[in-house]
ZAPAMAR-7824 format. One line per field, with one value per residue: residue in three letters; y, z, x of N, C-alpha, C, O, CB in turn. Coordinates in nm, 4 decimals. Glycine has a CB too. Example, Ala and Ser with C-alpha at 12.3 -4.5 7.8 and 13.67 -1.06 7.14 Angstrom:
aa = c(ALA,SER)
n_v = c(-0.5690,-0.2250)
n_w = c(0.7800,0.7080)
n_u = c(1.3190,1.2850)
ca_v = c(-0.4500,-0.1060)
ca_w = c(0.7800,0.7140)
ca_u = c(1.2300,1.3670)
c_v = c(-0.3300,0.0030)
c_w = c(0.7800,0.7870)
c_u = c(1.3200,1.2900)
o_v = c(-0.3319,0.1138)
o_w = c(0.8465,0.8039)
o_u = c(1.4236,1.3409)
cb_v = c(-0.4473,-0.0598)
cb_w = c(0.9046,0.5725)
cb_u = c(1.1308,1.4084)
! end
This chain:
aa = c(MET,ASP,GLU,ARG,LEU,LEU,GLN,ARG,LEU,GLU,ASP,ILE,LEU,GLU,ALA,ILE,GLU,ARG,ILE,GLY,VAL,LEU,THR,VAL,HIS,MET,ASP,GLU,VAL,ASN,TYR,CYS,ARG,GLU,ASP,ASN,TRP,PRO,VAL,ARG,ALA,ALA,VAL,GLU,ARG,LEU,VAL,ILE,ILE,ALA,ALA,GLU,ALA,LEU,ILE,TRP,VAL,ARG,HIS,HIS,GLU,SER,GLN,VAL,PHE,ALA,ASP,ILE,PRO,ASP,GLY,PRO,ARG,ALA,ILE,SER,LEU,ARG,ASN,VAL,ILE,VAL,HIS,GLN,TYR,GLN,HIS,VAL,ASP,ASP,GLU,VAL,ILE,TRP,GLN,THR,ILE,ALA,GLU,CYS,LEU,PRO,GLU,LEU,SER,VAL,GLN,VAL,GLY,ALA,MET,LEU,THR,THR,GLN,LYS,ASP,GLU,LEU)
n_v = c(4.4601,4.2379,4.0515,3.8951,3.8127,3.6373,3.4384,3.3449,3.2385,3.0363,2.8837,2.7905,2.6277,2.4389,2.3141,2.1973,2.0230,1.8493,1.7364,1.5928,1.4053,1.2617,1.1423,1.0074,0.7342,0.6738,0.6324,0.7621,0.5867,0.4570,0.6818,0.7639,0.5573,0.4351,0.3675,0.5317,0.7709,0.9203,1.0196,1.1691,1.3639,1.4945,1.5907,1.7659,1.9566,2.0586,2.1684,2.3750,2.5298,2.6074,2.7513,2.9548,3.0988,3.1811,3.3440,3.5510,3.6516,3.7348,3.9464,4.1228,4.1430,4.1876,4.2059,4.0101,3.7861,3.7809,3.6642,3.3978,3.1616,2.9291,2.9885,3.0919,2.8580,2.6868,2.8352,2.8312,2.5576,2.5371,2.6916,2.5300,2.3067,2.4252,2.5683,2.4196,2.1576,1.9193,1.8590,1.7893,1.6430,1.3649,1.2760,1.5100,1.6511,1.4829,1.5116,1.7784,1.7654,1.6099,1.7570,2.0401,2.1105,2.0341,2.2207,2.4587,2.4479,2.4808,2.7394,2.8954,2.8337,2.9452,3.2103,3.2568,3.2278,3.4445,3.6565,3.6304,3.6789,3.9459,4.0566)
n_w = c(-3.5532,-3.8134,-3.9525,-4.1742,-4.1589,-3.9389,-4.0517,-4.2602,-4.1134,-3.9791,-4.2017,-4.2847,-4.0667,-4.0769,-4.3247,-4.2729,-4.0653,-4.2057,-4.3860,-4.2036,-4.1220,-4.3599,-4.3856,-4.1568,-4.0911,-4.2443,-4.3834,-4.5426,-4.7562,-4.8008,-4.8619,-5.1029,-5.2753,-5.5879,-5.6123,-5.4280,-5.5310,-5.5123,-5.2483,-5.2477,-5.4381,-5.3045,-5.0788,-5.2023,-5.3012,-5.0596,-4.9552,-5.1375,-5.0725,-4.8052,-4.8536,-5.0240,-4.8443,-4.6757,-4.8528,-4.8822,-4.6198,-4.6155,-4.8013,-4.6965,-4.4221,-4.3329,-4.1073,-3.9400,-4.0986,-4.0937,-3.8517,-3.8918,-3.9435,-4.1089,-4.3189,-4.5773,-4.6856,-4.7231,-4.9126,-5.1238,-5.1868,-5.2778,-5.5085,-5.6706,-5.7019,-5.8389,-6.0599,-6.1644,-6.2037,-6.3275,-6.2121,-5.9534,-5.6595,-5.4846,-5.2541,-5.1520,-5.0911,-4.8916,-4.6997,-4.6348,-4.5219,-4.2976,-4.1671,-4.1812,-4.1634,-3.9011,-3.7290,-3.8517,-3.8017,-3.5230,-3.5059,-3.6476,-3.5045,-3.2527,-3.3290,-3.4118,-3.1702,-3.0290,-3.1906,-3.1604,-2.8897,-2.8851,-2.9737)
n_u = c(1.2018,1.2055,0.9598,0.9944,1.2572,1.2491,1.0870,1.2526,1.4684,1.3330,1.2594,1.5098,1.5845,1.3772,1.4258,1.6758,1.6043,1.4322,1.6121,1.7586,1.5654,1.5324,1.7812,1.8511,1.9076,2.1245,2.4528,2.7486,2.8030,2.5562,2.3983,2.5108,2.4556,2.3381,2.0649,1.9469,1.8709,1.6246,1.6248,1.8608,1.7917,1.5821,1.7192,1.8992,1.7191,1.6211,1.8554,1.8869,1.6609,1.7201,1.9550,1.8621,1.7076,1.9130,2.0537,1.8690,1.8780,2.1464,2.1369,1.9436,1.9724,2.2475,2.4161,2.3136,2.3569,2.6340,2.6824,2.6480,2.8454,2.8608,2.6998,2.7972,2.9138,2.6951,2.5531,2.7360,2.7323,2.4695,2.4917,2.6521,2.4815,2.2657,2.3760,2.5844,2.5037,2.5761,2.8120,2.7725,2.8712,2.8064,2.9325,3.0452,2.8150,2.7146,2.9195,2.8815,2.6274,2.6873,2.8906,2.8498,2.5733,2.4688,2.5973,2.5205,2.2483,2.2473,2.3581,2.1671,1.9375,1.9977,2.0155,1.7525,1.6155,1.7241,1.6351,1.3585,1.3357,1.3821,1.1523)
ca_v = c(4.3212,4.2062,3.9193,3.8183,3.7494,3.5212,3.3349,3.2864,3.1549,2.9158,2.8039,2.7236,2.5196,2.3351,2.2396,2.1154,1.9145,1.7536,1.6616,1.4964,1.2971,1.1814,1.0767,0.9661,0.5988,0.6566,0.6778,0.8138,0.4813,0.4409,0.8035,0.7732,0.4449,0.4771,0.3532,0.6337,0.8986,1.0059,1.0869,1.2716,1.4728,1.5692,1.6624,1.8787,2.0579,2.1209,2.2533,2.4950,2.6099,2.6686,2.8499,3.0700,3.1777,3.2440,3.4526,3.6620,3.7088,3.8055,4.0704,4.2115,4.1514,4.1492,4.1881,3.8794,3.6861,3.7764,3.5779,3.2596,3.1255,2.8251,3.0368,3.0949,2.7216,2.6374,2.9077,2.7783,2.4274,2.5657,2.7393,2.4132,2.2276,2.4975,2.6165,2.3215,2.0329,1.8033,1.8366,1.7649,1.5282,1.3159,1.2687,1.6466,1.6826,1.4081,1.5763,1.9012,1.7226,1.5604,1.8516,2.1793,2.1332,2.0362,2.3480,2.5621,2.4390,2.5435,2.8826,2.9576,2.8181,3.0463,3.3395,3.2660,3.2518,3.5825,3.7482,3.6222,3.7433,4.0904,4.1022)
ca_w = c(-3.5932,-3.9413,-3.9533,-4.2858,-4.1089,-3.8594,-4.1431,-4.3307,-4.0174,-3.9600,-4.3251,-4.2811,-3.9684,-4.1272,-4.4304,-4.2084,-3.9944,-4.3048,-4.4335,-4.0973,-4.1297,-4.4790,-4.3818,-4.0192,-4.0811,-4.3546,-4.3794,-4.6731,-4.8587,-4.8321,-4.9265,-5.2388,-5.3592,-5.7067,-5.5929,-5.3342,-5.6013,-5.4647,-5.1258,-5.2864,-5.5044,-5.2005,-4.9984,-5.2824,-5.3021,-4.9274,-4.9469,-5.2148,-4.9937,-4.6941,-4.9070,-5.0715,-4.7255,-4.6333,-4.9472,-4.8431,-4.4968,-4.6526,-4.8712,-4.6221,-4.2807,-4.3444,-3.9737,-3.8936,-4.1796,-4.0475,-3.7337,-3.9335,-4.0106,-4.2100,-4.4249,-4.7102,-4.7359,-4.7716,-5.0363,-5.2278,-5.2282,-5.3578,-5.6394,-5.7482,-5.7359,-5.9338,-6.1804,-6.2158,-6.1616,-6.3834,-6.1312,-5.8146,-5.6027,-5.3735,-5.1347,-5.0992,-5.0281,-4.7662,-4.6044,-4.5893,-4.4306,-4.1739,-4.1007,-4.1813,-4.1256,-3.7564,-3.6726,-3.9078,-3.7268,-3.3922,-3.5281,-3.6870,-3.3917,-3.1527,-3.3871,-3.4098,-3.0309,-2.9979,-3.2625,-3.0989,-2.7580,-2.9060,-3.0139)
ca_u = c(1.2218,1.1440,0.8967,1.0504,1.3798,1.2080,1.0387,1.3677,1.5403,1.2509,1.2711,1.6401,1.5767,1.2867,1.4957,1.7782,1.5345,1.3828,1.7288,1.7869,1.4659,1.5610,1.9125,1.8780,1.9623,2.2188,2.5903,2.7868,2.7906,2.4133,2.3502,2.5644,2.4125,2.2624,1.9199,1.8992,1.8572,1.5142,1.6680,1.9581,1.7186,1.5097,1.8187,1.9479,1.6121,1.6176,1.9747,1.8556,1.5666,1.7933,2.0496,1.7859,1.6743,2.0383,2.0819,1.7819,1.9343,2.2696,2.1046,1.8547,2.0130,2.3883,2.4746,2.2679,2.4279,2.7727,2.6868,2.6204,2.9705,2.8445,2.6122,2.8592,2.9348,2.5653,2.5224,2.8260,2.6813,2.3507,2.5344,2.6953,2.3628,2.1811,2.4434,2.6801,2.4402,2.6465,2.9314,2.7347,2.9412,2.7247,3.0160,3.0568,2.6855,2.7096,3.0102,2.8161,2.5206,2.7464,2.9799,2.8050,2.4334,2.4412,2.6420,2.4333,2.1231,2.2705,2.3771,2.0408,1.8460,2.0326,1.9797,1.6074,1.5782,1.7618,1.5459,1.2250,1.3440,1.3837,1.0183)
c_v = c(4.2945,4.0630,3.8318,3.7485,3.6254,3.4070,3.2676,3.1965,3.0258,2.8252,2.7258,2.6048,2.4058,2.2508,2.1471,1.9982,1.8082,1.6731,1.5557,1.3786,1.2039,1.0958,1.0133,0.8281,0.5710,0.6930,0.7213,0.7106,0.4640,0.5621,0.8057,0.6576,0.4936,0.4701,0.4508,0.7705,0.9819,1.0832,1.1988,1.3907,1.5579,1.6498,1.7837,1.9909,2.1312,2.2081,2.3844,2.5868,2.6811,2.7785,2.9728,3.1600,3.2488,3.3602,3.5743,3.7315,3.7896,3.9414,4.1714,4.2341,4.1096,4.1294,4.0526,3.7703,3.6718,3.6858,3.4326,3.2104,3.0214,2.8668,3.0376,2.9551,2.6645,2.7061,2.8578,2.6430,2.4447,2.6087,2.6252,2.3325,2.2945,2.5254,2.5174,2.1807,1.9088,1.7693,1.8121,1.6344,1.4839,1.3069,1.4069,1.6869,1.6097,1.4735,1.7049,1.8685,1.6865,1.6673,1.9910,2.1965,2.1266,2.1697,2.4642,2.5643,2.5053,2.6946,2.9522,2.9463,2.9222,3.1853,3.3596,3.2955,3.3966,3.6815,3.7477,3.6907,3.8951,4.1448,4.1721)
c_w = c(-3.7196,-3.9378,-4.0657,-4.2448,-4.0274,-3.9495,-4.2144,-4.2378,-3.9905,-4.0831,-4.3280,-4.1856,-4.0160,-4.2352,-4.3701,-4.1355,-4.0927,-4.3654,-4.3304,-4.0992,-4.2472,-4.4653,-4.2475,-4.0088,-4.1903,-4.3125,-4.5209,-4.7840,-4.8988,-4.9052,-5.0736,-5.3301,-5.4714,-5.6840,-5.4887,-5.4000,-5.5531,-5.3371,-5.1605,-5.3524,-5.4012,-5.1149,-5.0749,-5.2860,-5.1688,-4.9027,-5.0206,-5.1356,-4.8798,-4.7439,-4.9622,-4.9545,-4.6727,-4.7246,-4.9138,-4.7186,-4.5301,-4.7162,-4.7869,-4.4761,-4.2706,-4.2086,-3.9151,-3.9683,-4.1338,-3.9259,-3.7646,-4.0121,-4.1214,-4.3242,-4.5627,-4.7696,-4.7923,-4.9023,-5.1505,-5.2787,-5.3139,-5.4980,-5.7283,-5.7936,-5.8475,-6.0657,-6.2429,-6.1818,-6.2130,-6.3027,-5.9837,-5.7690,-5.4783,-5.2440,-5.0701,-5.0310,-4.8942,-4.6608,-4.5496,-4.4917,-4.2951,-4.0965,-4.0823,-4.1235,-3.9761,-3.6918,-3.7243,-3.8343,-3.5903,-3.4071,-3.5565,-3.5746,-3.2829,-3.2012,-3.3815,-3.2682,-2.9922,-3.0636,-3.2017,-2.9631,-2.7696,-2.9480,-2.8997)
c_u = c(1.1418,1.0899,0.9513,1.1792,1.3458,1.1627,1.1550,1.4480,1.4646,1.2572,1.4023,1.6352,1.4881,1.3546,1.6010,1.7138,1.4850,1.4978,1.7651,1.6923,1.4969,1.6865,1.9458,1.9439,2.0647,2.3601,2.6258,2.7682,2.6452,2.3585,2.3905,2.5224,2.3216,2.1110,1.8634,1.8846,1.7381,1.5513,1.7653,1.8890,1.6447,1.6062,1.8700,1.8446,1.6068,1.7405,1.9495,1.7614,1.6391,1.8865,1.9778,1.7459,1.7991,2.0771,1.9960,1.8386,2.0602,2.2389,2.0269,1.8946,2.1596,2.4556,2.4353,2.3436,2.5730,2.7892,2.6529,2.7424,2.9551,2.7518,2.6765,2.8819,2.8051,2.5275,2.6103,2.7773,2.5566,2.3892,2.5829,2.5739,2.2833,2.2516,2.5403,2.6321,2.5117,2.7717,2.8987,2.8004,2.8641,2.8049,3.0331,2.9264,2.6760,2.7992,2.9494,2.7044,2.5799,2.8223,2.9198,2.6649,2.4064,2.4810,2.5564,2.3003,2.1364,2.2814,2.2439,1.9382,1.8708,1.9926,1.8283,1.5580,1.6071,1.6661,1.4052,1.2234,1.3395,1.2472,0.9467)
o_v = c(4.3265,3.9669,3.7093,3.6377,3.5202,3.2913,3.1452,3.0889,2.9188,2.7029,2.6096,2.4944,2.2888,2.1285,2.0319,1.8858,1.6889,1.5542,1.4426,1.2645,1.0818,0.9893,0.9696,0.8090,0.4552,0.7717,0.7175,0.7442,0.4569,0.5480,0.8455,0.6602,0.5824,0.5567,0.4511,0.8733,1.1046,1.1990,1.3101,1.5056,1.6807,1.7651,1.8923,2.1082,2.2531,2.3111,2.4917,2.7083,2.8014,2.8855,3.0843,3.2825,3.3640,3.4625,3.6875,3.8542,3.9000,4.0400,4.2922,4.3330,4.0089,4.0444,3.9880,3.6732,3.5618,3.6361,3.3530,3.2168,3.0254,2.7885,2.9883,2.9367,2.6010,2.6415,2.8438,2.6165,2.3735,2.5672,2.6248,2.2943,2.2275,2.5078,2.5293,2.0961,1.8041,1.6632,1.8139,1.5300,1.5565,1.3283,1.4185,1.7497,1.6683,1.4887,1.7361,1.9362,1.7276,1.6685,2.0527,2.2870,2.2067,2.2243,2.5565,2.6714,2.5776,2.7695,3.0550,3.0390,2.9799,3.2673,3.4689,3.3784,3.4629,3.7777,3.8521,3.7525,3.9644,4.2662,4.2167)
o_w = c(-3.7278,-3.9223,-4.0540,-4.2905,-4.0452,-3.9252,-4.2279,-4.2789,-3.9802,-4.0696,-4.3685,-4.2205,-3.9970,-4.2358,-4.4114,-4.1432,-4.0645,-4.3929,-4.3656,-4.0800,-4.2344,-4.5263,-4.2270,-3.9227,-4.2247,-4.2207,-4.6098,-4.8934,-5.0176,-4.9997,-5.1590,-5.4499,-5.4516,-5.7310,-5.4646,-5.3323,-5.5525,-5.3211,-5.1091,-5.3255,-5.4103,-5.0819,-5.0183,-5.2749,-5.1657,-4.8360,-4.9724,-5.1328,-4.8604,-4.6836,-4.9484,-4.9652,-4.6299,-4.6780,-4.9167,-4.7129,-4.4789,-4.6883,-4.8044,-4.4148,-4.2078,-4.1960,-3.8480,-3.9079,-4.1354,-3.9001,-3.6731,-4.1350,-4.2191,-4.4162,-4.6577,-4.8908,-4.8977,-4.9932,-5.2631,-5.3988,-5.4129,-5.5956,-5.8486,-5.9103,-5.9405,-6.1723,-6.3605,-6.1371,-6.1484,-6.3221,-5.8991,-5.8326,-5.3792,-5.1357,-4.9476,-4.9251,-4.7944,-4.5456,-4.4314,-4.3901,-4.1908,-3.9734,-3.9773,-4.0435,-3.9264,-3.6101,-3.6495,-3.8077,-3.5470,-3.3302,-3.4965,-3.5519,-3.2281,-3.1243,-3.3495,-3.2489,-2.9301,-3.0010,-3.1928,-2.9248,-2.6765,-2.9568,-2.9161)
o_u = c(1.0232,1.1651,0.9543,1.2074,1.4072,1.1969,1.1562,1.4914,1.5246,1.2599,1.4056,1.6772,1.5212,1.3411,1.6138,1.7635,1.4953,1.4820,1.7984,1.7342,1.4882,1.6966,2.0590,2.0298,2.0885,2.3830,2.5408,2.7226,2.6140,2.2810,2.3114,2.5508,2.2387,2.0372,1.7427,1.8858,1.7480,1.5129,1.7538,1.9241,1.6453,1.5783,1.8826,1.8803,1.5899,1.7305,1.9861,1.7811,1.6216,1.8957,2.0281,1.7501,1.7915,2.1273,2.0443,1.8460,2.0784,2.3071,2.0430,1.8546,2.1921,2.5437,2.5158,2.3892,2.6280,2.8989,2.6315,2.7426,3.0299,2.7279,2.6157,2.8702,2.8058,2.4753,2.5626,2.7805,2.5398,2.3266,2.5568,2.5645,2.2384,2.1926,2.5747,2.7096,2.5081,2.8310,2.9881,2.7860,2.8576,2.7503,3.0351,2.9281,2.6340,2.7587,2.9645,2.6885,2.5289,2.8191,2.9381,2.6410,2.3273,2.4070,2.5240,2.2458,2.0467,2.2210,2.2125,1.8604,1.7769,1.9424,1.7817,1.4691,1.5240,1.6216,1.3406,1.1241,1.2985,1.2289,0.8331)
cb_v = c(4.2235,4.2239,3.9330,3.9096,3.8487,3.5596,3.3946,3.3972,3.2308,2.9545,2.8950,2.8223,2.5726,2.3986,2.3367,2.1998,1.9708,1.8267,1.7564,1.5636,1.3556,1.2715,1.1758,0.9660,0.4961,0.7411,0.5660,0.8600,0.3469,0.4170,0.9278,0.7792,0.3386,0.3900,0.2107,0.6439,0.8733,0.9203,0.9864,1.2125,1.4161,1.4736,1.5692,1.8329,1.9927,2.0139,2.1806,2.4568,2.5211,2.5623,2.7867,3.0237,3.0874,3.1407,3.4068,3.6114,3.5964,3.7199,4.0388,4.1568,4.0602,4.2539,4.3020,3.8634,3.7244,3.9167,3.6299,3.2500,3.0745,2.6997,3.1738,3.1683,2.6300,2.6604,3.0598,2.7652,2.3395,2.6737,2.8431,2.3241,2.2080,2.6274,2.7409,2.3464,2.0306,1.8297,1.9552,1.7585,1.5631,1.1793,1.2094,1.7471,1.6423,1.2616,1.6063,1.9811,1.6019,1.4463,1.8629,2.2339,2.0337,1.9213,2.3722,2.5388,2.2928,2.4871,2.9059,2.8927,2.6785,3.0421,3.3496,3.1362,3.1551,3.6104,3.7100,3.4756,3.7006,4.1261,3.9844)
cb_w = c(-3.4798,-4.0572,-3.9673,-4.4063,-4.0233,-3.7622,-4.2457,-4.3880,-3.8865,-3.9304,-4.4493,-4.2387,-3.8361,-4.1828,-4.5309,-4.1106,-3.9130,-4.4157,-4.4601,-3.9635,-4.1442,-4.5983,-4.4165,-3.9408,-4.0882,-4.4742,-4.3262,-4.6698,-4.8071,-4.7044,-4.8545,-5.2328,-5.2745,-5.8267,-5.5510,-5.2160,-5.7492,-5.4385,-5.0275,-5.3815,-5.6084,-5.1117,-4.9604,-5.4258,-5.3320,-4.8192,-5.0061,-5.3507,-4.9375,-4.6178,-5.0164,-5.1487,-4.6153,-4.6305,-5.0933,-4.8163,-4.3934,-4.7494,-4.9937,-4.6265,-4.1888,-4.4231,-3.8791,-3.9135,-4.3290,-4.0142,-3.6292,-4.0208,-3.9097,-4.1455,-4.3920,-4.7025,-4.6238,-4.6656,-5.0165,-5.1734,-5.1058,-5.2912,-5.6239,-5.6648,-5.6120,-5.8730,-6.1488,-6.1575,-6.2079,-6.5295,-6.1436,-5.7984,-5.5680,-5.4075,-5.1697,-5.2126,-5.1215,-4.7892,-4.6707,-4.7086,-4.4893,-4.2042,-4.1786,-4.3219,-4.1939,-3.6872,-3.7064,-4.0584,-3.7106,-3.3262,-3.6440,-3.8158,-3.3331,-3.1216,-3.5330,-3.4629,-2.9371,-3.0433,-3.4117,-3.0841,-2.6860,-3.0107,-3.0629)
cb_u = c(1.1804,1.2458,0.7452,1.0764,1.4618,1.0953,0.9411,1.4583,1.5629,1.1044,1.2616,1.7514,1.5250,1.1579,1.5617,1.8618,1.4157,1.3053,1.8495,1.7802,1.3227,1.5752,2.0190,1.7495,1.8502,2.1767,2.6876,2.9304,2.8479,2.3328,2.4046,2.7141,2.3398,2.3004,1.8880,1.9939,1.8438,1.3893,1.7335,2.0633,1.6186,1.4280,1.9364,1.9814,1.4752,1.6073,2.0988,1.7919,1.4535,1.8733,2.1356,1.6608,1.6128,2.1507,2.0563,1.6370,1.9674,2.3532,2.0262,1.7171,1.9219,2.4637,2.4298,2.1146,2.4231,2.8215,2.5923,2.4875,3.0673,2.7917,2.5660,2.9916,2.9887,2.4549,2.5416,2.9697,2.6506,2.2658,2.6442,2.7911,2.2738,2.1351,2.5165,2.8220,2.2976,2.6844,3.0244,2.5786,3.0910,2.6662,3.1530,3.0919,2.5657,2.7521,3.1453,2.7608,2.4425,2.8383,3.1067,2.8084,2.3473,2.5159,2.7903,2.4107,2.0808,2.3984,2.4745,1.9863,1.8590,2.1836,2.0302,1.5443,1.6535,1.9058,1.5391,1.1811,1.4720,1.4871,0.9341)
! end
């Protein structure tokens, strides 16, 4: 068992949990409001952190990454934020938060439990 894998899985979960804290009382309209730019900036940073950890998993533990169906979607969103920042669509980020992150959290949480059980 690679301790680095456990750390990356924990990093993903922590980023998702922090996004949840930032957006817990929001809906899409509130998230996309112009005056909520600090929340959007923080969420984007946390998406990047989670996706960077997923990229590490993809490169170093490809079999583990294969068991994370929502991993590629999170990495794709990171690529838009980082490389095409002028095209970031707040509604797309919100949809990812609402649709992808809860399931990604379950997937990664289960994976983390399994990996810890194998220690």
